[in-house]
C-alpha positions as CSV (number, residue, x, y, z in Angstrom):
1,M,0.0,0.0,0.0
2,F,1.1,3.6,-0.7
3,E,0.9,5.9,2.2
4,P,1.0,9.3,0.6
5,P,2.0,12.2,2.9
6,L,-0.9,13.6,4.9
7,D,0.8,17.0,5.0
8,L,2.3,18.2,1.8
9,K,4.2,21.0,3.5
10,G,7.8,20.2,2.8
11,A,6.9,17.4,0.4
12,R,8.6,17.1,-3.0
13,I,6.2,17.2,-5.9
14,L,7.0,16.4,-9.6
15,I,4.7,17.9,-12.3
16,A,4.5,16.5,-15.8
17,N,2.1,16.7,-18.7
18,D,1.6,15.9,-22.4
19,D,0.5,19.4,-23.6
20,G,4.0,20.7,-23.4
21,I,6.1,23.1,-21.3
22,R,4.1,26.2,-22.5
23,A,0.7,24.8,-21.7
24,R,-1.7,26.9,-19.6
25,G,-2.8,23.8,-17.7
26,L,0.7,23.1,-16.6
27,K,1.1,26.6,-15.1
28,V,-2.2,26.2,-13.3
29,L,-1.1,22.9,-11.8
30,E,2.3,24.4,-10.8
31,Q,0.5,27.1,-9.0
32,I,-1.7,24.6,-7.1
33,A,1.4,22.5,-6.2
34,R,3.3,25.6,-4.9
35,A,0.4,26.3,-2.5
36,F,1.3,23.0,-0.9
37,T,5.1,23.1,-0.9
38,K,8.1,25.1,-2.1
39,D,9.8,22.0,-3.5
40,V,8.1,21.7,-6.9
41,W,9.9,20.3,-10.0
42,V,8.5,20.6,-13.5
43,F,9.5,18.2,-16.3
44,A,7.3,18.6,-19.4
45,P,7.7,17.9,-23.1
46,E,9.4,20.6,-25.3
47,V,6.4,20.3,-27.7
48,E,2.9,18.9,-27.4
49,Q,2.8,15.1,-27.0
50,S,-1.0,14.5,-26.8
51,G,-1.8,11.0,-27.8
52,A,1.7,9.7,-27.0
53,G,0.3,7.2,-24.6
54,H,2.9,5.3,-22.5
55,S,5.6,5.6,-25.2
56,L,9.4,5.7,-24.7
57,S,11.9,7.4,-27.0
58,L,14.0,4.3,-27.6
59,H,15.4,5.3,-31.0
60,R,16.3,8.9,-30.6
61,P,18.2,10.9,-27.9
62,V,16.2,12.6,-25.1
63,R,17.5,16.0,-24.3
64,A,16.7,18.1,-21.2
65,R,16.7,21.9,-21.4
66,R,16.8,23.7,-18.1
67,I,14.5,26.7,-18.2
68,S,14.9,28.0,-14.7
69,G,15.4,26.6,-11.2
70,K,13.6,23.2,-11.2
71,R,11.8,23.6,-14.5
72,Y,12.9,21.5,-17.5
73,A,11.7,21.1,-21.1
74,I,12.3,17.5,-22.4
75,E,12.6,16.5,-26.0
76,G,10.6,13.3,-25.5
77,S,7.4,11.8,-24.3
78,P,5.6,12.3,-21.0
79,T,6.9,8.9,-19.9
80,D,10.4,10.1,-20.8
81,C,9.8,13.2,-18.6
82,V,8.9,11.2,-15.5
83,M,11.6,8.6,-16.0
84,L,14.3,11.1,-16.5
85,A,13.3,13.3,-13.6
86,V,13.0,10.5,-11.1
87,T,16.0,8.3,-12.1
88,E,18.5,11.1,-13.0
89,F,17.7,14.6,-11.8
90,M,15.9,13.6,-8.6
91,E,17.9,10.5,-7.8
92,D,19.1,11.8,-4.5
93,R,15.5,12.2,-3.2
94,P,12.6,11.0,-5.3
95,P,9.4,12.9,-5.3
96,D,6.7,12.2,-2.7
97,L,4.0,12.8,-5.3
98,V,3.6,13.1,-9.1
99,L,0.9,15.4,-10.5
100,S,0.2,15.1,-14.3
101,G,-1.7,17.8,-16.2
102,I,-3.8,19.7,-16.1
103,N,-4.7,18.4,-19.6
104,R,-6.6,20.5,-22.0
105,G,-9.3,17.9,-22.9
106,A,-10.8,15.0,-21.0
107,N,-9.2,11.7,-20.4
108,L,-12.2,9.5,-20.0
109,G,-13.2,5.9,-20.9
110,Q,-11.2,4.2,-23.6
111,E,-9.5,7.4,-24.6
112,I,-7.4,7.0,-21.4
113,T,-5.2,4.5,-23.3
114,Y,-4.0,7.2,-25.7
115,S,-3.3,9.8,-23.0
116,G,0.2,11.0,-22.3
117,T,-1.2,12.7,-19.2
118,V,-2.4,9.4,-17.8
119,A,0.8,7.7,-19.0
120,A,3.0,10.1,-16.9
121,A,1.0,9.1,-13.8
122,L,1.3,5.4,-14.8
123,E,5.1,5.7,-15.1
124,A,5.3,7.3,-11.7
125,T,3.3,4.5,-10.2
126,L,5.6,1.9,-11.9
127,L,8.5,3.7,-10.3
128,G,6.8,3.4,-6.8
129,I,5.5,7.0,-6.5
130,P,1.9,8.0,-5.8
131,A,0.4,9.8,-8.8
132,I,-2.7,11.8,-9.8
133,A,-3.6,12.7,-13.4
134,L,-5.8,15.7,-13.9
135,S,-7.8,16.9,-17.0
136,L,-10.3,19.5,-18.0
137,K,-13.1,18.3,-20.2
138,V,-13.0,21.0,-22.8
139,R,-13.9,20.7,-26.5
140,P,-11.6,22.3,-29.1
141,D,-14.1,25.1,-29.8
142,E,-14.6,26.1,-26.1
143,P,-12.8,28.5,-23.9
144,E,-11.0,26.8,-21.0
145,R,-12.4,27.5,-17.5
146,W,-9.2,26.9,-15.6
147,R,-10.6,28.6,-12.5
148,T,-12.7,25.5,-11.9
149,A,-9.7,23.3,-11.6
150,S,-7.8,25.9,-9.6
151,R,-10.6,26.1,-7.1
152,H,-11.5,22.4,-6.8
153,A,-8.2,20.5,-7.4
154,P,-6.5,21.4,-4.1
155,R,-9.5,19.9,-2.2
156,I,-9.5,16.8,-4.4
157,I,-5.8,16.3,-4.0
158,R,-5.9,16.7,-0.2
159,K,-8.8,14.2,0.1
160,L,-7.0,11.6,-2.0
161,L,-3.8,11.9,0.0
162,R,-5.7,11.0,3.1
163,Q,-6.3,7.6,1.7
164,R,-4.0,4.5,1.4
165,W,-3.6,3.3,-2.1
166,P,-2.5,-0.1,-3.5
167,R,0.9,0.4,-4.9
168,D,-0.2,-0.4,-8.5
169,V,-3.1,2.1,-8.5
170,F,-3.1,5.7,-9.5
171,M,-5.9,8.3,-9.7
172,N,-7.5,9.9,-12.8
173,V,-9.4,13.1,-12.1
174,N,-11.5,15.0,-14.7
175,F,-13.1,18.4,-14.3
176,P,-16.2,19.5,-16.3
177,N,-15.6,22.7,-18.2
178,V,-18.1,24.7,-16.3
179,M,-17.9,27.7,-13.9
180,P,-16.5,26.7,-10.5
181,E,-19.8,27.3,-8.8
182,A,-21.6,25.1,-11.4
183,I,-19.9,21.9,-10.2
184,T,-22.6,19.6,-9.0
185,G,-20.5,17.2,-6.9
186,T,-17.6,14.8,-6.9
187,T,-18.1,11.2,-8.0
188,I,-16.0,8.1,-7.6
189,V,-16.7,6.2,-10.8
190,G,-15.3,3.6,-13.2
191,Q,-14.2,4.0,-16.8
192,G,-17.0,4.3,-19.4
193,R,-17.3,2.9,-22.8
194,R,-18.7,4.4,-26.0
195,E,-18.8,3.7,-29.6
196,A,-15.1,3.9,-30.5
197,G,-13.4,5.7,-33.3
198,Y,-11.6,8.9,-34.2
199,R,-12.3,11.2,-37.2
200,L,-10.0,10.7,-40.1
201,H,-9.5,13.5,-42.6
202,K,-7.8,12.8,-45.9
203,I,-5.7,15.6,-47.2
204,P,-4.6,15.7,-50.9
205,D,-1.0,16.4,-51.7
206,P,0.8,17.3,-55.0
207,R,1.8,13.7,-55.6
208,A,-1.8,12.7,-55.6
209,R,-1.2,10.1,-52.9
210,G,-2.8,12.0,-50.0
211,Y,-2.3,11.6,-46.3
212,Y,-4.5,11.5,-43.3
213,V,-4.9,13.7,-40.2
214,I,-6.5,12.1,-37.1
215,G,-9.0,14.4,-35.6
216,S,-11.0,14.5,-32.4
217,P,-12.9,11.4,-31.0
218,K,-16.3,10.7,-32.5
219,Q,-19.0,11.5,-30.0
220,G,-20.5,8.0,-30.1
221,K,-23.3,6.9,-27.8
222,Y,-22.3,5.5,-24.4
223,L,-22.3,1.7,-24.0
224,G,-23.6,-0.1,-20.9
225,R,-26.3,0.9,-18.5
226,G,-24.2,1.7,-15.4
227,D,-22.8,5.0,-14.4
228,S,-19.5,6.1,-15.9
229,D,-16.9,8.9,-16.1
230,Y,-18.5,10.1,-19.3
231,R,-22.0,10.3,-17.8
232,A,-20.8,11.9,-14.5
233,T,-18.9,14.7,-16.2
234,D,-21.9,15.4,-18.5
235,R,-23.9,16.0,-15.2
236,G,-21.3,18.6,-14.2
237,E,-19.5,16.4,-11.6
238,I,-15.8,16.0,-11.0
239,T,-14.9,12.4,-11.5
240,I,-12.2,10.3,-9.7
241,T,-11.3,7.0,-11.2
242,P,-8.7,4.7,-9.7
243,L,-6.7,3.1,-12.5
244,H,-4.7,-0.2,-12.3
245,C,-1.3,-0.9,-13.7
246,D,-2.0,-4.6,-14.1
247,M,-4.0,-5.1,-17.3
248,T,-4.8,-8.8,-16.5
249,H,-8.5,-9.7,-16.6
250,Q,-8.8,-11.9,-13.5
251,G,-12.1,-13.4,-14.5
252,A,-10.8,-14.5,-17.9
253,L,-7.6,-15.7,-16.3
254,R,-9.5,-18.0,-14.0
255,A,-11.8,-19.3,-16.7
256,L,-8.9,-20.0,-19.1
257,R,-7.0,-21.9,-16.4
258,K,-10.1,-24.0,-15.7
259,A,-10.9,-24.6,-19.3
260,L,-7.3,-25.4,-20.4
261,K,-6.2,-27.3,-17.3
């Protein structure tokens, strides 16, 4: 079990993201972290890495550019950022907590598997560090209401850190893109499912071969009858979903063992 620090005063916090070192959500999360402790480190991609998932830069060099103090821009993926920070730059004292985000765009349901924001929290968990991924459910054509995350995230983080977590679990938090006072509650809920698929746009080129651009996810109907992170954020609720590093399906594992014994 993880036993995250009950009091973050004096704790060491590492912040990462996938939107890049210049992202507004990163600055918001850094401000939140600095209200807890002075020992805040930031390792974020040099350029946006949305959709990078849990990828590693195995076939190209990863460079770290120090911006100021404990802020670094990394030529690599969100996973590279966390790995480099923890195993190299913070080797003398690993962080007590990793916060990833705040992502511009939701990380809900099956889209979680593509998320570099979630992957940074996953990597921290694999390295033995408690982690929370945070995202704002905003559409491309909407203005971001960062004040909602600024107001509610500190309360959510404090509550989560009062709990004991299994060592292979990390937390995924999503904020609806509404005014702070319009939040209707906080819900602990599982991942949802919806009709899958991303929009593909074919772009012609001078060689007449064309290429494709992957757009935003299709807004397919929700699958299943139970509550989900999709449905809860639609109701204006902040969602908290505990995610598991182990992808083994225990029910199928038991059934296969029995069938193939």
